[in-house]
C-alpha positions in Angstrom: 188.2 249.2 297.7 188.9 245.3 298.7 190.3 246.0 301.8 187.4 248.8 302.8 184.8 245.7 302.4 186.6 243.2 303.7 187.1 245.3 307.0 183.3 246.3 306.8 182.4 242.6 306.7 185.0 241.9 309.6 183.1 244.6 311.7 179.8 243.1 311.2 180.4 239.7 312.0 182.5 240.8 315.5 179.4 243.2 316.1 177.8 239.4 316.0 180.1 238.2 318.3 180.3 241.2 320.5 176.3 240.3 320.9 176.6 237.0 321.9 179.6 236.4 323.6 179.4 240.0 325.9 176.3 241.6 325.6 174.3 238.4 325.8 176.3 237.0 328.9 176.5 240.2 330.9 174.3 242.9 332.6 174.9 246.7 331.0 177.6 249.1 332.5 179.2 246.4 334.3 182.8 246.4 334.2 183.0 242.6 332.7 181.1 244.1 329.9 183.3 247.2 329.5 186.8 244.6 329.6 184.8 242.3 327.3 184.1 245.2 324.7 187.8 246.7 325.2 189.5 243.3 324.3 187.4 242.0 321.3 188.4 245.4 319.7 191.9 245.0 320.6 191.9 241.5 318.8 190.2 242.9 315.6 192.6 245.8 315.7 195.4 243.3 315.8 194.1 241.0 313.1 193.7 243.8 310.7 197.2 244.9 311.7 198.1 241.4 310.5 195.9 241.3 307.6 197.3 244.5 306.3 201.1 245.1 307.4 202.5 241.4 307.8 204.2 242.0 304.6 205.1 245.4 304.6 207.1 245.6 307.9 210.5 243.8 308.9 209.3 240.6 310.6 211.1 241.2 313.3 208.3 244.0 314.2 205.7 242.4 312.0 205.9 239.1 314.7 204.3 241.3 317.5 200.9 241.3 316.0 201.2 238.9 313.8 201.1 236.0 316.3 198.2 237.7 318.2 196.5 238.9 315.3 196.6 235.2 313.0 196.0 233.1 316.3 192.3 235.3 316.9 191.6 235.2 313.2 191.7 231.1 313.5 189.7 231.7 317.0 187.4 234.3 315.7 186.9 231.5 312.2 185.9 229.0 315.1 184.3 230.8 317.4 181.3 232.3 314.4 181.2 228.2 313.0 180.4 227.1 316.3 177.8 230.1 317.3 176.2 230.0 314.4 175.6 226.3 314.6 174.3 227.2 318.0 171.6 229.0 316.5 169.2 226.3 316.3 169.4 225.2 319.8 168.9 228.7 321.3 165.7 229.0 318.7 164.3 226.0 319.8 164.7 226.9 323.5 163.2 230.5 323.1 159.9 229.3 324.3 161.6 227.7 327.9 164.0 230.8 328.6 160.6 233.2 328.3 158.8 230.8 330.9 156.2 233.7 330.9 155.0 236.3 328.4 157.0 238.3 326.4 157.4 242.1 326.9 157.8 244.7 324.3 161.2 246.2 324.9 163.0 243.3 325.9 164.1 245.2 329.4 165.8 243.3 331.8 163.7 245.0 334.2 160.6 244.6 332.5 161.2 240.3 332.3 160.1 238.2 335.0 163.4 236.9 337.0 162.8 233.5 335.8 163.0 234.8 332.1 166.1 236.3 333.2 167.7 234.0 334.7 167.1 231.1 331.9 168.5 234.0 329.5 171.7 234.2 330.9 172.2 230.8 331.4 171.5 229.9 328.1 173.9 232.6 326.9 176.7 232.0 329.0 176.4 228.3 328.4 176.8 228.5 324.7 179.6 231.2 324.8 181.1 228.7 327.3 181.0 225.8 325.2 182.2 227.6 321.9 185.0 229.4 323.7 186.6 226.2 324.9 185.8 224.3 321.7 187.0 227.3 320.2 190.1 227.5 322.3 191.0 223.8 321.8 190.9 223.6 318.2 193.3 226.6 317.9 196.1 225.2 320.2 195.9 221.6 318.9 196.1 223.2 315.5 199.3 225.2 316.7 201.2 221.9 317.7 200.5 221.0 314.3 201.2 223.6 312.3 204.5 224.0 314.4 205.2 220.6 314.4 207.1 218.3 312.1 205.3 218.1 308.3 204.2 214.2 307.4 206.6 212.9 304.8 204.3 211.2 302.6 205.5 208.8 300.2 203.4 208.4 296.8 203.8 206.0 293.5 202.6 207.8 290.6 202.5 205.7 287.3 203.1 207.8 284.4 202.2 206.1 280.8 204.9 207.1 278.7 207.6 206.9 281.6 211.1 205.4 279.9 211.6 202.6 281.7 214.5 203.4 282.9 213.4 206.6 285.1 211.5 204.2 287.5 211.9 205.1 290.6 213.0 208.3 290.2 212.2 210.2 293.7 210.4 214.4 293.1 210.0 216.0 296.6 207.4 218.4 296.4 207.5 221.6 298.4 204.8 224.1 298.4 203.9 226.7 300.7 206.0 227.1 303.1 205.5 231.1 303.3 208.3 232.1 305.4 207.5 235.3 307.0 206.9 237.0 310.3 206.2 234.0 312.3 208.4 231.1 310.5 211.8 232.0 309.3 215.2 230.1 309.5 214.7 227.6 312.0 211.7 226.1 310.1 213.4 226.1 306.7 216.3 224.2 308.4 214.0 221.5 309.7 212.2 221.2 305.9 215.9 221.2 304.8 216.8 218.4 307.1 213.5 216.5 306.3 214.2 216.2 302.4 218.0 215.7 302.7 217.0 212.5 304.5 215.0 211.0 301.8 218.1 211.4 299.1 215.5 212.3 296.8 216.5 213.4 292.6 214.5 215.8 292.0 213.2 219.1 294.6 210.4 220.7 293.3 209.1 223.8 295.0 205.7 224.7 294.1 205.5 228.2 294.8 204.4 230.4 297.8 207.8 230.5 299.2 207.7 233.7 300.9 205.4 236.4 302.4 208.1 239.4 302.2 210.9 240.7 300.8 214.4 239.4 300.4 216.0 242.0 301.9 213.8 240.7 304.9 213.8 237.2 304.5 217.3 236.2 302.9 218.4 234.8 306.3 214.9 232.9 307.0 215.5 231.4 302.8 219.4 230.6 303.6 218.8 226.8 304.2 217.5 226.0 301.3 221.1 226.2 299.7 221.4 222.9 301.6 219.2 221.3 299.5 220.6 218.0 297.6 219.4 215.6 295.0 220.4 214.1 291.9 219.4 216.6 289.4 218.7 219.7 291.4 216.2 221.9 292.5 213.6 223.6 291.0 211.0 226.5 292.0 207.8 228.2 290.6 206.2 230.7 291.6 202.6 231.1 293.4 200.3 233.9 293.8 202.4 235.1 297.4 205.5 235.6 295.1 203.8 238.1 293.4 202.3 240.0 296.1 204.9 241.0 297.8 207.3 241.7 294.1 207.8 238.2 292.0 211.1 239.7 290.2 213.0 240.1 293.0 212.8 236.3 294.3 213.2 235.1 290.7 216.5 237.0 290.8 217.3 235.7 294.4 216.5 232.3 294.4 219.6 230.9 291.8 221.7 232.3 294.2 220.9 229.6 296.5 220.9 226.9 293.7 217.6 226.7 293.0 216.3 227.2 288.9 212.8 229.2 288.6 210.9 227.2 285.9 209.2 230.2 283.6 206.7 228.9 281.4 210.0 226.5 280.1 211.0 223.0 280.7 214.0 221.1 281.0 214.9 217.2 280.2 215.7 215.0 283.2 217.9 212.1 282.5 218.1 209.3 284.9 219.6 206.3 284.8 220.3 206.7 280.6 216.2 207.6 280.4 214.9 211.2 280.2 211.4 212.4 281.2 210.4 216.7 280.5 210.3 218.9 283.9 208.2 221.5 283.1 206.9 224.8 285.1 204.4 227.3 284.5 204.1 231.0 286.3 201.3 230.9 288.7 197.3 232.0 287.7 197.9 234.9 289.6 200.6 236.5 287.4 198.2 237.6 284.7 197.3 240.7 286.9 201.6 241.5 286.7 201.5 240.7 282.9 203.5 237.5 283.7 201.0 234.8 283.2 201.5 230.9 283.1 201.7 229.2 280.2 201.3 225.6 279.5 201.5 225.7 275.8 204.8 227.8 276.0 206.2 225.2 279.2 205.9 222.3 276.3 206.6 224.0 272.9 209.0 221.6 270.6 208.9 218.4 273.2 208.8 215.3 272.4 205.6 214.2 272.7 206.3 210.3 273.2 208.1 211.5 276.2 206.6 211.9 279.8 206.0 215.1 281.3 205.9 216.3 284.6 204.3 220.0 285.1 205.2 221.8 287.8 202.4 224.5 289.2 201.2 226.3 292.0 197.3 226.1 292.0 194.9 223.0 291.0 193.0 225.1 288.5 195.8 224.8 286.1 194.4 221.0 285.9 192.5 221.5 282.7 195.5 223.2 280.9 197.6 220.6 281.8 194.8 217.7 280.6 194.7 219.8 277.6 197.9 219.8 276.5 198.7 216.0 277.2 200.5 216.1 280.9 201.0 213.1 282.3 201.5 214.4 285.9 201.1 217.9 287.5 202.1 218.5 291.0 200.7 221.9 292.5 199.8 223.0 296.0 198.6 226.4 297.2 195.4 224.5 299.0 197.0 223.7 302.1 194.5 221.0 302.7 191.9 223.9 303.6 194.2 224.6 306.9 191.1 225.3 308.9 188.7 222.5 308.8 185.9 222.8 307.7 187.2 225.3 305.5 188.5 222.8 302.8 184.8 223.0 301.3 185.6 226.6 300.1 188.5 225.9 298.7 187.0 222.7 296.8 184.3 225.2 295.2 186.9 227.9 294.4 190.0 225.2 293.2 188.6 221.8 292.5 190.7 220.2 294.3 192.0 220.0 298.3 194.8 217.7 298.3 195.7 214.4 297.2 195.3 212.3 293.8 193.3 213.7 291.0 193.1 211.6 287.7 191.3 213.2 284.3 191.6 211.0 281.0 195.3 210.2 280.7 196.4 213.0 283.1 197.6 212.8 286.9 197.3 215.2 289.7 198.4 215.1 293.2 198.2 218.4 295.3 200.2 218.6 298.5 199.0 220.3 301.2 202.1 222.4 301.7 205.0 222.7 304.2 203.9 225.7 306.2 200.5 227.8 306.2 199.4 231.3 305.7 198.4 233.7 308.4 197.4 231.7 311.4 200.0 228.9 312.7 197.4 226.5 312.9 196.3 223.7 311.2 193.6 221.8 312.1 192.5 218.7 309.8 195.0 219.5 307.4 198.2 218.4 309.2 201.6 220.4 307.2 203.1 217.5 304.4 206.4 217.0 302.3 205.2 214.8 299.7 207.9 212.3 298.1 206.7 211.4 294.6 207.6 208.0 292.9 207.7 208.0 289.4 206.7 204.7 288.0 206.1 203.0 284.6 202.3 202.8 283.7 
C-alpha cells in the first residue's frame, strides 16, 4: 500500500515536471517533445527500480540502476523545489507574457505572435535556470558525498564522569549504508581515518548496511581492522531491520564488533569506570525487537556516568527520563539534501551537533555515508571523535 501511494505521488509530481520542463518549452508533435517525454519516463523508471529493488538484488546488478536512479532522485528533488519557487515570478509576469487579450482555449494558433514568443521565452528560461542550478547542486553534492568524511573532534562534559576517565575518546560512526553504490574501498577509507585517530572506543550507531550479509560481507570486511583501546560496539539502525537484522547481529561479532542489544558494558579506562549502553533502534518494535533504555540501564550504579548509543535522536526523551549523561546518535545525515533538514527537524527534533536538556547531553553525527542519492548538499559526511571530560 505504501509503495502504491508513493508511486502515485511520484507520478503526479513528475507530471508537473513534464508540464514545466517539456510541454511548456516545446511545441506539440515535435521530436524535442517526444525525446524529452521518453527521457523523463526512463528517469522515473530507473528511480522506481532503485527505490524498490535496491536491497533485494545483488549489489553488482543493483548498481546499474541505483546510480542513475538515485542521482535522478536528487536532481528531481532540486528541480521540484526550484520550479515551485519560480511559480511566483511566473505568476507576476503573466500580464507581460500575454501582451494582448487572452484567448479562450489557449491554443498557440490563436495567440498573438508576441504572446507565444514571450511564453516560450519565460518557460524555457525557467526550465534552463532550474536545470542548470539542479545539475550544479547535484554535481557538487556527489563530490562531497563520495569524498573523505570530515573528522569532527568534540569535547563533551559529563557531570558524573570519574576524573580518571577524562580524555577517553570515542569514535562515533553512523549511516555508512554499504550497498550497491559504496563498498569495500569506502569502508577501508573510513577504517583508516578512525585508526589514525588512535581512539579508545569505536561506537557504530546503526544503518551500517543496505543489503544481506551474503552480498555485503566483502564490503564490511575492513571493519575487522578497526583499532581502539576498549573495542568496537554496534547498535541496530532502521535499515538493518529493513534487510533482516538477525543476520547482521550474528555476523558483526565475526568482525570483532560487539552488538549492544538493550544492554550495557562497563568500560574501565585509566582505572576509572563508566557505563556504555546501547539500545535497539526505535523501528525495531515493528519486528518485536524494540529499544528499551530501562532494560539497557538496569542494575547500573547511579553514581557512575553512562553513555548511551542509539540510532535515532527521537530516543532523547527516554535518555533524559533515565538520567543518561550522554546520548550518541545518527540517522539524520544532517539532512543530506538541504533544505531537507527542515523536515528532519520536525520528525526527529534534531539534525546534527550538540543538544542539551536538563542534565543530559545528546550529540548527533551527520553520518559517514549516505542513503539513496550519492549526494550531500549542506551536510558533509562526518566521523565524530567525542572526548569525554569531567563536567
